[in-house]
C-alpha positions, 0 to 999 in steps of 0.5 A: 530503555532511555529515562525519556521513554518512561512510560511510552512502550516500546512499540510501533502501533498501526492505526487504520479503519481496517482496509487492507490497502491502508493497512499494508501502507503502514505495515510496509514502513512498520517492518522496517524499522526495528520495534515490535508491531501491533495494529489497532482497527479503529472505527467511530461512531456517527456523527464522528466518522463522517466528521473525520478527520475532525473532532470534539471532544474525548476521541476515545469515546466516539469509538464503537464497540466493536473498534479496538481500543488504544490505552496507556502505555502508549507506543513510542511511534504510531503509523496512521493511514485514513480518515478515521485513523487520524483523530485517533492518532491526535489523541494519542500523542495527546494523551502521551504529551507529545513524547508519541511520535506520530507518522500518517500516510497519504493525505491527511487533509489537516495541516501536516504540522499536527504530525510529526511526518507526513509520508504523502504519495509526490502526486497528491502534491503537499509540502510542510517541512515535515512532509517525506514525498515519494513516489506512490504508496509504502508496501511490504514487498521485499526480496526476502518477502518475494524469495519466501514466497517463489519457495511456497508457490513453486508448484503452481507457478515453475511449470509456466512457459517463460517469460511468465506474465503475472495479471494483475487485475483491479476493479472499483476504485477511488479513482476509478469506476469498474472494471466494465464489461466492454473493457474486461472483453478488450483485456480478455481478449489482449491477454488471450493473445499474449499466451501465444507467447508466454505463461500467464497468471491472473489473479482478480481481486475483492474489487473485481466485478463477477460479471468482469472476472466471469468474461476474463475466465472465459477469454482464456480458456483453452489458453497456456494460462492459469486462472485463481479461483479464490481456492487454497492460499492467495497466490499475490505474494508469489506471482510477483516471485514468478513474474518475468512481466505484469499487466496490471490495470490502472485502478490500483496505485498500490498493485502497481507500485508493488509490481514496480518493487520487482524491477520487471516490466509492468504494463498498465491496462488502462481504465475510462475515467480516473481522477487528476491525481491517478494521471499524474502517478503514472505519468510519473512512472512513465517519465521514469521509465517503470511502465508503459501502456498496455496494448497486446504485446509484454514489451521487455526494459529495465529500470532500479526497482522502487522502494519507496518504503526503505526510503520513507522507513530510514527517514523516519528512523533518523527522526526517532534518532533525533528525538532521542537524541534530543531528549536525552540531552534535556535530560543530561543538562547542559 
C-alpha cells in the first residue's frame, strides 16, 4: 500500500438504499475497477430519511438497526447512488480526512462540489467541473457476462425460432405510472403479431402489475413464445445474450440501456405519461440511432453497442491515478 493510503483499506465501497437498480449502477462501475468491492445497504431513521440528502449531526447514529454500518478503515473509493446514500457518503469522506474518493451516481440534488465526481445521465442536464454525464445509466452488462449467460440458458432459448426477440416488460416507476390494462392489451396483441415470424421470450418485472402480466400471458397462448413464470434462475441475462432484437417498455432507463449494450435493435413500447427527462433520454437514443418506437414490426438496424459504464469507469480510474500521484508528490516533497 502506498504511504498516502495508510489508514485506508484498498477497497471500493458501494453504498445504496438497497434498490436493485441503484446497486447495479454502482456495481457496473465498481466491477470494472481493480479494487475489491464491498456492498453496504443503508437506511436512515425518521426524520433523516425524509430530509436526505441533508443531515445534521452524526449520520452514523441515524442509521436504522437493520442498516449496514460503515466503519473504519475507510475505503480508497466509495461509489454511491440514492438520496439516503448521500449523507453516509459525505460522512465517510469527512471521517477519512478527505482521503476517500467519493463518486455519486445520478443527480445528487446538492452541489456536485460535495463529491470528487458526479456521474449523472445526460438528460438530467447537470454541469460542473467534476460532473461526468453519460448516456442513460451504468450497468453490469459485459461481453464476458453475456457469453456466460448464453451458455447457461442455452437449454431455454437455443431452440427458439430465429430471429428471436426478447420482450422486457416493466411497469410503475418514478417516471411512469402502471402498465395499464389497455396498454397491456395492445402490447399483447403486438407481441402476438410478431410471433408469426420470430421466436419470442418475455420477462415481466416486480413492477409489472398482476393484471398486466396475466393479460400478456393470455395474449401469447398458442404462439411460439417463452414466458418466464418466475421458476428457476432469473433468465434476464440469458435473454440479453440470445436476443436478436428487443422490445422494451418505455418506463425503464436501465432496461433500455442494458439492451443497448448488445448493439441489437431496441424497440421501445410507449407508455402514457412520463416525465420530461425520461422523454429527453429516449429522444437522445433515437437521434443516435439506438432505439425506435415499437409499433408491431421488428426492424433491423445497427449501431455501436452502448458501453457508458466502461467510459465512466475509465474516468474514475484516471481520477484515482491522479490523486495517487498528487499524494505521492506531497509525501516526497520538492
